[in-house]
C-alpha positions in Angstrom: -69.3 -135.5 -152.5 -71.3 -132.4 -151.4 -72.0 -129.7 -153.9 -73.6 -126.4 -152.8 -75.8 -124.4 -155.1 -74.9 -121.8 -157.7 -74.3 -121.5 -161.4 -70.8 -122.9 -161.0 -72.3 -125.9 -159.1 -74.3 -126.7 -162.3 -71.1 -126.6 -164.3 -69.5 -129.0 -161.9 -72.4 -131.4 -162.4 -71.7 -131.4 -166.1 -68.3 -133.0 -165.4 -69.4 -135.7 -163.0 -69.4 -139.1 -164.7 -68.2 -141.6 -162.2 -70.6 -144.5 -161.7 -69.5 -145.0 -158.1 -69.9 -141.4 -156.9 -72.5 -140.3 -154.3 -73.5 -136.6 -154.6 -75.3 -134.7 -151.9 -76.7 -131.2 -152.3 -79.2 -128.8 -150.7 -80.3 -127.7 -154.2 -82.9 -130.0 -155.7 -82.6 -128.3 -159.2 -78.9 -129.0 -159.3 -79.4 -132.7 -158.7 -81.7 -133.0 -161.7 -78.5 -132.4 -163.8 -77.3 -135.8 -162.6 -80.3 -137.9 -163.4 -79.0 -139.3 -166.6 -75.8 -140.9 -165.1 -76.4 -144.6 -164.5 -75.5 -146.0 -161.1 -74.9 -142.5 -159.6 -76.5 -142.0 -156.2 -77.6 -138.5 -155.4 -79.3 -137.1 -152.3 -81.1 -133.9 -151.5 -81.0 -132.8 -147.9 -84.6 -131.5 -147.6 -85.3 -129.2 -144.7 -86.5 -125.6 -144.7 -86.6 -124.2 -148.3 -85.0 -120.7 -148.5 -86.9 -118.9 -151.3 -84.1 -116.3 -151.6 -81.3 -118.7 -152.2 -83.5 -121.5 -153.6 -81.9 -124.2 -151.4 -82.7 -126.3 -148.4 -81.2 -125.0 -145.1 -81.7 -125.3 -141.4 -81.2 -128.1 -138.8 -83.2 -130.7 -140.8 -81.1 -130.2 -143.9 -77.9 -130.2 -141.9 -78.9 -133.4 -140.0 -79.7 -135.1 -143.3 -76.4 -134.2 -144.8 -74.5 -135.1 -141.6 -76.0 -138.6 -141.7 -74.2 -139.3 -145.0 -70.5 -140.0 -145.5 -69.1 -136.9 -147.2 -65.4 -137.0 -148.0 -65.3 -134.1 -150.5 -67.0 -130.8 -150.5 -67.2 -128.6 -153.5 -68.3 -125.0 -152.7 -69.1 -122.2 -154.9 -69.2 -119.3 -152.4 -69.8 -115.6 -153.1 -66.1 -114.8 -152.3 -62.7 -116.2 -151.2 -60.0 -114.3 -149.4 -56.6 -115.7 -148.5 -57.0 -114.0 -145.1 -60.6 -114.9 -144.2 -61.5 -117.9 -146.4 -64.8 -118.5 -148.2 -68.0 -116.7 -147.6 -71.7 -116.3 -148.6 -74.0 -113.4 -148.7 -76.9 -115.5 -147.4 -76.7 -116.1 -143.7 -78.8 -119.3 -143.8 -76.7 -120.8 -146.6 -73.6 -119.8 -144.7 -74.7 -121.5 -141.5 -75.9 -124.6 -143.3 -72.5 -125.0 -145.1 -70.6 -124.6 -141.8 -72.6 -127.4 -140.3 -72.2 -130.0 -143.1 -68.4 -129.9 -143.7 -66.8 -132.8 -141.9 -63.5 -132.0 -140.2 -61.6 -134.4 -142.4 -63.3 -133.6 -145.8 -61.3 -132.2 -148.7 -62.8 -128.8 -149.5 -62.5 -127.4 -153.0 -63.6 -123.9 -153.9 -64.8 -123.3 -157.5 -65.6 -119.7 -158.4 -65.1 -117.0 -161.0 -62.0 -114.8 -160.5 -64.2 -111.8 -160.2 -65.5 -113.2 -156.8 -62.0 -113.6 -155.4 -61.4 -111.0 -152.7 -65.0 -109.8 -152.8 -66.4 -109.1 -149.3 -69.5 -111.2 -148.3 -71.4 -110.7 -145.1 -70.7 -114.1 -143.6 -67.4 -116.0 -143.8 -68.1 -119.7 -143.7 -64.9 -121.7 -144.3 -61.5 -120.8 -142.9 -58.6 -120.7 -145.4 -57.0 -123.7 -143.5 -59.9 -125.9 -144.4 -59.6 -125.4 -148.2 -57.2 -127.5 -150.3 -57.9 -126.0 -153.8 -59.3 -123.0 -155.6 -60.6 -123.6 -159.2 -61.1 -120.3 -161.0 -60.7 -118.8 -164.5 -57.6 -117.4 -166.2 -58.6 -113.8 -165.5 -57.3 -114.2 -161.9 -54.4 -111.8 -161.6 -50.9 -113.4 -161.2 -50.4 -111.3 -158.0 -53.6 -112.7 -156.4 -52.8 -116.2 -157.6 -49.4 -115.9 -156.0 -50.9 -114.5 -152.7 -53.3 -117.4 -152.6 -50.7 -120.0 -153.3 -48.4 -118.5 -150.6 -51.2 -119.1 -148.1 -50.9 -122.9 -148.9 -53.8 -123.2 -151.3 -53.4 -124.9 -154.7 -54.8 -122.7 -157.5 -56.1 -124.4 -160.7 -57.0 -122.2 -163.7 -59.7 -123.6 -165.9 
């Protein structure tokens, strides 16, 4: 499983408890949330450290992530649009995420409803690549309906 970096990513880490899970991230701080789980393998990509986003990005980070078997990607982007997909405000993060998602990986978006339909600078993941959106109950029923009509499952948490 690959988890990108954000406050929501930290929340996702709080729910990981499988002893047989392998977690990959480009955020070293996020991975420290997992250190108390016995038999859990976690990997940090390394590479160029982006001081703005506080994550590792670039070719070295992508190469490290690409060398691992990733079957699920949990993203916490800056926005999601049923028309354009998921996006990030940071270009380096956006390019890194594009490069590490395997074609056959299950992609899950986790984000607050206030970020749905926001407009980032860089769209990263096409709507057809995403299988589920996890968001809060403040998502309007109209937007939830529009997203589900695009073929994406919406989970309210």
